[in-house]
C-alpha positions as CSV (number, residue, x, y, z in Angstrom):
1,M,-250.9,13.8,122.0
2,D,-254.9,12.5,122.2
3,N,-255.6,8.7,121.7
4,R,-257.8,9.9,118.7
5,R,-254.5,11.4,116.8
6,A,-252.2,8.8,117.8
7,R,-254.2,6.2,116.2
8,A,-254.8,7.6,113.4
9,F,-250.6,8.3,112.9
10,F,-250.1,4.6,113.4
11,R,-253.2,3.5,111.3
12,A,-251.6,5.4,108.6
13,S,-248.2,3.8,108.9
14,A,-249.7,0.7,108.6
15,A,-251.3,1.7,105.0
16,L,-247.9,2.4,103.8
17,L,-246.5,-0.6,104.5
18,F,-249.6,-2.3,102.8
19,A,-249.4,-0.7,99.9
20,A,-245.6,-0.4,99.3
21,V,-245.3,-4.5,99.1
22,S,-245.6,-6.0,95.7
23,A,-249.0,-7.7,94.6
24,W,-249.1,-10.7,92.7
25,A,-252.2,-12.0,90.3
26,V,-253.7,-15.5,91.7
27,P,-255.8,-17.8,89.9
28,G,-259.5,-17.9,90.6
29,A,-262.2,-16.2,92.5
30,A,-262.8,-16.7,96.5
31,G,-264.4,-19.9,97.2
32,E,-264.4,-22.5,100.0
33,D,-261.8,-22.5,102.4
34,Q,-258.7,-24.5,101.0
35,V,-256.9,-25.3,104.7
36,S,-258.2,-26.8,107.6
37,F,-257.9,-24.5,111.0
38,P,-256.9,-25.8,114.3
39,K,-259.7,-27.3,116.5
40,T,-258.9,-24.4,119.2
41,D,-260.0,-21.3,120.7
42,V,-257.8,-19.4,118.2
43,G,-258.3,-21.5,115.1
44,L,-262.1,-21.4,115.4
45,S,-262.1,-18.1,115.8
46,V,-259.7,-16.9,112.7
47,E,-262.0,-19.5,111.0
48,A,-265.3,-17.3,112.0
49,Y,-263.0,-14.2,111.0
50,F,-263.0,-15.4,107.4
51,A,-266.5,-16.3,107.0
52,A,-267.6,-13.0,108.8
53,F,-265.2,-11.0,106.4
54,N,-266.7,-12.7,102.9
55,A,-270.3,-12.0,104.7
56,G,-270.2,-8.4,105.3
57,V,-270.2,-5.9,107.4
58,P,-273.3,-7.3,109.4
59,A,-271.3,-10.6,110.1
60,M,-267.8,-8.2,111.1
61,R,-270.0,-6.2,113.4
62,E,-270.8,-9.5,115.4
63,Y,-267.7,-10.6,114.8
64,F,-265.8,-7.9,116.0
65,S,-268.3,-7.7,119.1
66,A,-268.0,-11.3,120.0
67,H,-264.1,-12.1,119.6
68,T,-262.3,-8.9,120.5
69,A,-260.7,-9.0,123.7
70,K,-261.9,-6.2,126.2
71,S,-258.7,-4.8,126.8
72,A,-258.3,-4.1,123.1
73,L,-261.1,-2.2,122.5
74,P,-260.0,1.4,124.0
75,R,-257.2,1.3,121.4
76,A,-260.1,0.5,118.6
77,S,-263.9,0.3,119.2
78,V,-265.9,-2.3,117.5
79,E,-266.8,0.7,115.0
80,I,-263.4,1.6,114.0
81,R,-262.6,-2.1,113.4
82,V,-265.4,-2.2,111.3
83,E,-264.5,0.9,109.2
84,R,-261.2,-0.6,108.8
85,Y,-262.5,-3.7,107.4
86,R,-264.9,-2.0,104.9
87,Q,-261.7,-0.4,104.0
88,M,-260.0,-3.8,103.6
89,K,-262.7,-5.2,102.0
90,E,-263.5,-2.6,98.9
91,R,-259.6,-3.4,98.1
92,L,-259.6,-6.8,98.3
93,G,-263.2,-8.7,97.5
94,A,-263.3,-11.7,99.6
95,L,-260.9,-13.9,100.8
96,R,-259.7,-17.3,100.4
97,P,-257.5,-19.1,102.7
98,R,-254.7,-20.9,101.0
99,K,-252.0,-21.9,103.9
100,I,-251.8,-21.6,107.5
101,V,-248.2,-20.1,107.9
102,A,-247.7,-20.6,111.7
103,S,-249.8,-21.5,114.2
104,R,-249.5,-21.0,117.9
105,E,-251.6,-20.6,121.0
106,D,-252.1,-17.0,120.6
107,F,-250.9,-16.6,117.1
108,L,-252.0,-17.6,113.7
109,S,-250.5,-16.5,110.4
110,V,-252.8,-17.0,107.1
111,V,-252.2,-16.6,103.4
112,A,-255.0,-15.9,101.3
113,A,-255.9,-15.2,97.9
114,A,-258.1,-12.3,97.4
115,E,-260.7,-11.6,95.4
116,K,-259.1,-8.9,93.5
117,G,-256.1,-10.7,92.5
118,Q,-253.9,-10.0,95.5
119,I,-252.2,-12.5,97.5
120,V,-252.1,-11.7,101.3
121,R,-250.7,-12.4,104.5
122,L,-253.2,-12.0,107.5
123,E,-251.6,-12.1,111.2
124,F,-253.9,-12.8,113.8
125,Q,-252.8,-11.8,117.5
126,F,-254.9,-13.1,120.6
127,E,-254.5,-12.9,124.3
128,P,-251.9,-15.0,126.0
129,S,-254.5,-16.9,127.8
130,A,-258.2,-17.5,128.3
131,P,-260.7,-16.1,127.1
132,F,-258.1,-15.8,123.9
133,G,-259.8,-12.2,122.4
134,L,-258.8,-10.8,119.8
135,L,-256.0,-8.2,120.0
136,G,-255.3,-7.4,116.3
137,V,-255.1,-8.4,112.7
138,R,-252.2,-7.2,110.7
139,L,-252.2,-7.2,107.1
140,E,-249.4,-7.4,104.0
141,R,-249.8,-8.1,100.8
142,E,-247.4,-11.1,99.9
143,E,-244.9,-12.7,97.3
144,Q,-246.6,-15.5,95.2
145,E,-243.5,-18.0,96.8
146,A,-245.5,-17.6,99.9
147,E,-248.4,-19.9,99.0
148,T,-245.7,-22.7,98.8
149,A,-243.2,-21.4,101.8
150,S,-242.5,-23.7,104.5
151,P,-244.0,-22.2,107.8
152,A,-241.7,-19.8,109.5
153,E,-241.6,-20.9,113.1
154,P,-240.5,-19.0,115.8
155,K,-236.8,-19.2,117.2
156,K,-236.5,-20.5,120.8
157,D,-233.9,-18.0,121.9
158,E,-232.1,-15.2,120.7
159,A,-229.3,-17.5,120.1
160,E,-231.0,-19.1,117.5
161,L,-232.5,-16.4,116.0
162,L,-229.3,-14.6,115.2
163,A,-228.0,-17.7,113.8
164,A,-230.9,-18.0,111.3
165,V,-230.5,-14.3,110.5
166,S,-226.8,-14.6,109.4
167,A,-227.5,-17.6,107.4
168,L,-230.4,-15.8,105.7
169,A,-228.1,-12.6,104.6
170,D,-225.1,-14.7,103.1
171,E,-227.9,-17.0,101.2
172,A,-229.2,-13.4,99.8
173,V,-226.0,-12.1,99.2
174,Q,-224.5,-15.2,97.6
175,K,-227.9,-15.3,95.3
176,E,-227.3,-11.3,94.6
177,E,-230.8,-11.1,96.0
178,F,-229.5,-8.5,98.9
179,S,-226.9,-5.6,99.6
180,G,-227.1,-3.4,102.3
181,V,-227.3,-3.7,106.3
182,I,-229.5,-5.5,108.7
183,L,-229.7,-5.0,112.2
184,V,-232.0,-6.5,115.0
185,A,-232.6,-5.0,118.0
186,K,-233.6,-6.1,121.8
187,D,-235.0,-3.2,124.0
188,G,-232.9,-0.8,122.1
189,A,-229.9,-2.3,121.9
190,P,-228.5,-3.8,119.0
191,V,-227.9,-7.5,118.8
192,F,-227.3,-8.1,115.2
193,E,-225.7,-5.6,112.9
194,K,-223.9,-6.2,109.7
195,A,-223.2,-4.7,106.5
196,Y,-223.2,-6.6,102.7
197,G,-222.1,-5.9,99.7
198,L,-221.2,-2.8,97.6
199,A,-222.6,1.0,98.2
200,D,-220.7,1.9,95.1
201,R,-220.0,-0.9,92.7
202,E,-218.0,1.4,90.2
203,A,-215.6,2.8,93.1
204,G,-215.4,-0.9,94.9
205,I,-216.8,0.8,98.0
206,P,-218.8,-1.8,100.6
207,N,-221.3,-0.8,102.7
208,R,-221.2,-0.1,105.9
209,V,-223.2,-0.1,109.2
210,E,-222.9,3.8,109.0
211,T,-224.0,3.9,105.2
212,R,-226.9,5.9,104.5
213,F,-229.7,4.3,101.9
214,N,-232.8,5.9,100.2
215,I,-235.5,4.8,102.7
216,G,-238.6,5.7,100.3
217,S,-242.0,6.0,101.6
218,I,-240.4,5.3,105.3
219,N,-240.1,9.1,105.1
220,K,-244.4,9.5,105.2
221,S,-244.0,8.4,108.5
222,F,-242.1,11.4,109.5
223,T,-244.4,13.2,107.6
224,G,-247.5,12.2,109.3
225,L,-246.0,12.7,112.9
226,A,-245.3,15.9,112.4
227,V,-248.6,16.9,110.7
228,L,-249.9,15.3,114.0
229,Q,-247.4,17.4,116.3
230,L,-248.8,20.4,114.4
231,A,-252.2,19.3,115.2
232,A,-251.8,18.7,118.9
233,E,-250.5,22.5,118.8
234,N,-253.4,23.8,117.4
235,K,-251.1,25.1,114.3
236,L,-253.7,22.8,111.9
237,S,-256.6,20.9,111.9
238,L,-257.1,17.0,110.7
239,N,-260.3,18.7,109.6
240,D,-258.9,21.4,107.6
241,P,-259.0,22.1,103.9
242,V,-256.1,22.4,101.3
243,S,-257.1,25.7,100.6
244,L,-256.6,27.0,103.9
245,Y,-253.0,26.4,103.6
246,L,-253.0,26.2,99.4
247,P,-255.2,29.0,98.2
248,D,-253.8,29.0,94.9
249,Y,-253.7,25.0,94.5
250,P,-254.3,24.4,90.9
251,N,-257.4,22.6,91.6
252,P,-259.8,24.8,93.0
253,D,-262.7,21.8,93.5
254,A,-259.8,19.6,95.3
255,A,-258.7,22.1,97.2
256,A,-261.9,22.6,98.8
257,K,-262.7,19.1,99.7
258,V,-259.6,17.3,100.6
259,R,-259.1,17.9,104.5
260,V,-255.6,17.2,106.0
261,R,-257.3,14.1,107.8
262,H,-258.1,12.5,104.0
263,L,-254.3,13.2,102.8
264,L,-252.9,11.6,106.0
265,H,-255.3,8.4,106.0
266,M,-254.9,8.0,101.9
267,T,-258.4,8.7,101.5
268,S,-258.3,12.0,99.4
269,G,-258.6,10.7,95.9
270,L,-255.3,12.5,94.6
271,G,-253.3,9.8,93.4
272,D,-249.9,9.7,92.6
273,F,-247.1,11.7,90.9
274,F,-245.1,9.1,89.5
275,G,-246.2,8.4,85.5
276,E,-246.1,9.8,82.1
277,R,-245.6,13.2,83.3
278,F,-242.7,12.3,86.2
279,E,-240.9,10.3,83.4
280,A,-241.1,13.1,80.9
281,A,-240.0,15.6,83.2
282,P,-236.3,16.7,83.5
283,K,-236.0,15.2,86.9
284,E,-232.6,16.8,88.2
285,K,-235.2,20.4,88.3
286,I,-237.4,18.5,90.4
287,R,-235.9,19.6,94.0
288,R,-238.5,21.8,96.0
289,L,-242.0,20.3,97.0
290,E,-243.3,22.8,94.7
291,D,-241.8,21.2,91.9
292,Y,-243.8,17.8,92.0
293,L,-247.1,19.9,91.7
294,P,-247.1,20.1,88.2
295,L,-247.0,16.4,87.8
296,F,-250.7,16.0,89.1
297,A,-252.0,18.9,90.7
298,D,-254.2,20.4,88.2
299,K,-255.8,16.7,87.6
300,P,-259.6,15.5,88.7
301,L,-259.7,13.7,91.7
302,E,-260.0,10.1,91.4
303,F,-262.5,9.8,93.6
304,E,-264.9,11.4,96.4
305,P,-262.3,12.2,99.6
306,G,-263.2,9.8,102.4
307,T,-264.8,7.3,100.4
308,R,-262.0,5.2,99.1
309,E,-258.8,4.5,100.2
310,K,-255.8,4.5,98.0
311,Y,-252.4,5.1,98.4
312,S,-251.3,8.2,97.5
313,N,-247.7,9.6,97.0
314,A,-249.6,13.2,95.5
315,G,-251.3,13.1,98.9
316,Y,-248.3,13.3,100.7
317,I,-246.5,15.8,98.6
318,V,-249.5,18.1,99.7
319,L,-248.9,17.1,103.5
320,G,-245.5,18.6,103.3
321,L,-246.4,21.8,101.9
322,I,-249.4,22.6,104.6
323,I,-246.6,21.3,107.0
324,Q,-244.4,24.4,105.5
325,K,-247.7,26.5,105.7
326,A,-248.6,25.8,109.5
327,S,-245.2,25.5,110.9
328,G,-243.8,28.7,108.9
329,M,-240.4,26.8,108.3
330,D,-239.5,24.9,104.9
331,Y,-240.5,21.2,105.2
332,A,-236.7,19.8,105.6
333,A,-235.8,22.0,108.4
334,C,-239.0,21.2,109.9
335,M,-238.4,17.5,110.0
336,E,-235.0,18.3,111.3
337,E,-236.2,20.3,114.5
338,R,-239.1,18.3,115.2
339,I,-238.0,14.9,114.3
340,F,-234.1,14.0,113.8
341,K,-233.0,16.2,116.8
342,P,-235.2,15.3,119.2
343,A,-234.3,11.7,118.3
344,G,-230.9,11.8,117.9
345,M,-231.0,11.1,114.1
346,A,-228.1,13.1,113.1
347,D,-227.6,10.8,109.4
348,T,-230.9,11.7,108.5
349,G,-232.2,13.6,106.1
350,W,-232.8,15.0,102.0
351,I,-230.0,14.8,100.1
352,D,-229.9,16.6,96.6
353,K,-228.7,13.3,94.1
354,D,-225.7,15.1,92.9
355,A,-224.7,16.0,96.0
356,A,-221.0,14.5,96.9
357,L,-221.6,12.3,99.9
358,P,-219.0,9.3,100.4
359,E,-221.2,7.4,103.2
360,R,-224.6,7.2,100.6
361,A,-225.2,3.9,98.7
362,V,-226.0,3.9,95.3
363,G,-229.3,2.3,94.4
364,Y,-228.7,-0.2,91.6
365,I,-231.3,-2.0,89.3
366,R,-230.4,-5.5,87.8
367,E,-231.2,-5.6,83.9
368,G,-229.8,-9.1,83.1
369,A,-226.4,-9.9,84.2
370,V,-225.9,-6.3,84.6
371,W,-226.5,-4.3,87.4
372,K,-227.3,-0.3,86.7
373,P,-227.5,2.7,89.0
374,N,-230.9,4.1,89.3
375,T,-229.8,7.4,89.5
376,D,-231.8,8.4,86.2
377,T,-235.0,7.5,88.0
378,L,-234.4,9.4,91.0
379,P,-236.0,13.1,91.4
380,G,-233.2,16.0,92.4
381,R,-234.3,15.7,95.7
382,G,-236.7,13.6,97.9
383,S,-239.8,14.7,99.5
384,S,-242.6,15.0,102.2
385,A,-244.2,11.7,100.4
386,G,-240.4,9.7,100.1
387,G,-236.6,9.7,99.0
388,G,-234.6,10.5,101.9
389,Y,-231.8,8.8,103.3
390,S,-231.3,7.4,106.8
391,T,-229.1,4.8,108.5
392,A,-230.0,1.6,110.3
393,R,-229.0,3.2,113.6
394,D,-230.8,6.5,112.7
395,L,-234.3,4.0,112.3
396,L,-233.6,2.3,115.6
397,R,-233.0,5.8,117.3
398,Y,-236.5,7.0,116.1
399,T,-238.0,4.2,117.4
400,I,-236.6,4.6,120.6
401,A,-237.5,8.3,121.1
402,I,-241.2,7.4,120.3
403,A,-241.0,4.6,123.4
404,K,-239.5,7.3,125.2
405,G,-241.8,9.5,124.9
406,I,-239.1,12.0,123.6
407,L,-241.2,12.0,120.3
408,P,-245.2,11.6,120.2
409,G,-246.8,8.1,119.9
410,D,-248.6,6.0,122.7
411,V,-246.6,2.6,123.1
412,D,-249.7,1.4,125.2
413,K,-252.1,2.2,122.4
414,M,-249.7,0.7,119.4
415,G,-250.8,-2.9,118.9
416,Q,-248.2,-5.1,118.0
417,G,-246.1,-1.6,116.9
418,L,-245.1,-0.5,114.1
419,A,-244.3,-1.4,110.4
420,V,-243.3,0.6,107.7
421,A,-241.6,0.1,104.3
422,G,-240.6,1.9,101.0
423,G,-239.5,0.6,97.4
424,A,-238.9,1.6,94.1
425,P,-236.4,0.4,91.5
426,G,-233.0,0.3,93.0
427,L,-234.0,1.1,96.7
428,N,-236.0,-1.0,99.5
429,A,-236.2,-0.4,103.3
430,A,-238.3,-2.0,105.9
431,L,-238.7,-1.1,109.5
432,E,-240.6,-3.3,112.0
433,W,-241.2,-2.9,115.5
434,D,-242.3,-5.6,117.9
435,T,-243.8,-4.0,121.1
436,R,-244.9,-7.0,122.5
437,S,-241.1,-8.5,122.1
438,G,-239.5,-5.4,122.6
439,H,-237.5,-6.0,119.1
440,V,-236.7,-3.5,116.2
441,I,-235.7,-4.9,112.8
442,V,-234.1,-2.5,110.3
443,V,-233.2,-4.1,106.8
444,L,-231.8,-1.0,104.2
445,S,-231.2,-2.3,100.9
446,N,-229.4,-0.8,97.6
447,F,-231.4,-3.2,95.3
448,S,-235.1,-3.4,94.3
449,P,-238.5,-4.8,96.2
450,P,-238.4,-6.9,98.1
451,S,-234.8,-7.1,98.6
452,A,-235.3,-5.9,102.2
453,E,-238.3,-6.6,103.2
454,K,-238.1,-10.2,102.5
455,I,-235.7,-10.7,104.5
456,A,-237.2,-8.6,107.4
457,R,-240.7,-10.4,107.2
458,Q,-238.7,-13.8,107.7
459,I,-236.9,-12.4,110.8
460,R,-240.0,-11.0,112.1
461,A,-241.8,-14.7,111.8
462,W,-238.9,-15.8,113.6
463,L,-238.7,-14.0,116.6
464,P,-239.1,-15.9,119.7
465,R,-242.1,-15.9,121.7
């Protein structure tokens, strides 16, 4: 795989995580900074970043030119970084720093209020020694409580980390905020692996480390990787229009305008398939990718492809259909052959919701004091946009397969690693891979968001550095 394609995939993966996390409204518009940055090279650089972010494109171009580490430029040039900034600025508006969450010699984490209503966390990673050039910026939407939360300082060693993880999980279970599996691995080997709560509350079946959980939009990572594999084999081009593969697509105008790369990068304008049509549809009949098309395909584009970025489940349905055409295989069979078998992911795939499977966790939604299964909210079968099942060990195997080159993905070009998540009522999943430290964090839950993401985020902040 060439570097351009590898960058495209991992940029898409970061976008998936960003869009999967809950957003909360914050009062007021952006204004003066509310925090005092450290008077260090890193602190001054981050302070300059916020000033440039709010000033506009010329200021950000100048910032990236002056502050980006030379070693990071082959991974993403100044212009690529400026384009990512344009997309962030369009989504967020101006940013007002609110709280420094963690500060070290080569790292700074800041919670900020966005002009358009979100609370976001920005994590800045720098070179470990002078001149402390910027390596990358990671951005997530945050929970409102993050503004008042205590800083999450890294643990001094592995033993302290694992003790903290155990205490965190026990507390979340006691508060009925988590049910599922937590896995922490170092250099490919699990160092913490434990199941909590019940997979089936009615039958009293406990979760086990082997339990399969609905991983939601983490499936999009597999879809994106398969698209890049097919592109590398010249079985499709990222510049191909949808119409080349789906000539009977219900909206000919959209099919002619939307390219594969737009679908991959969430810039297609197709929007979502969730909504009134999905709610009114007999969900048990939604089993094939083609069954999802009536939920969205005839609708006009929300914007001209390539002009904006907006999270799109519909776009990944279309990507799945394109994979079927380009590969000549059913989507699920293609994922099995190209992703799951090579990676040794024997417990990952798509399962009909009415199929008997003892090792599958039932998702639960809390309504007051009552826990109700989420079964009625699910389609008959998941899709290329999400809804497949996996285990914590299989998701670890996914990262190992990329690290070893079994699956394409240039680890040296990944920056700080891979971060993807999925969530819906009664399910939440998070996969974090920190390539610098060698840690992988997998948290799978059969409760609603942010039950898994909150724990994964806290563990990541605790990783020893």
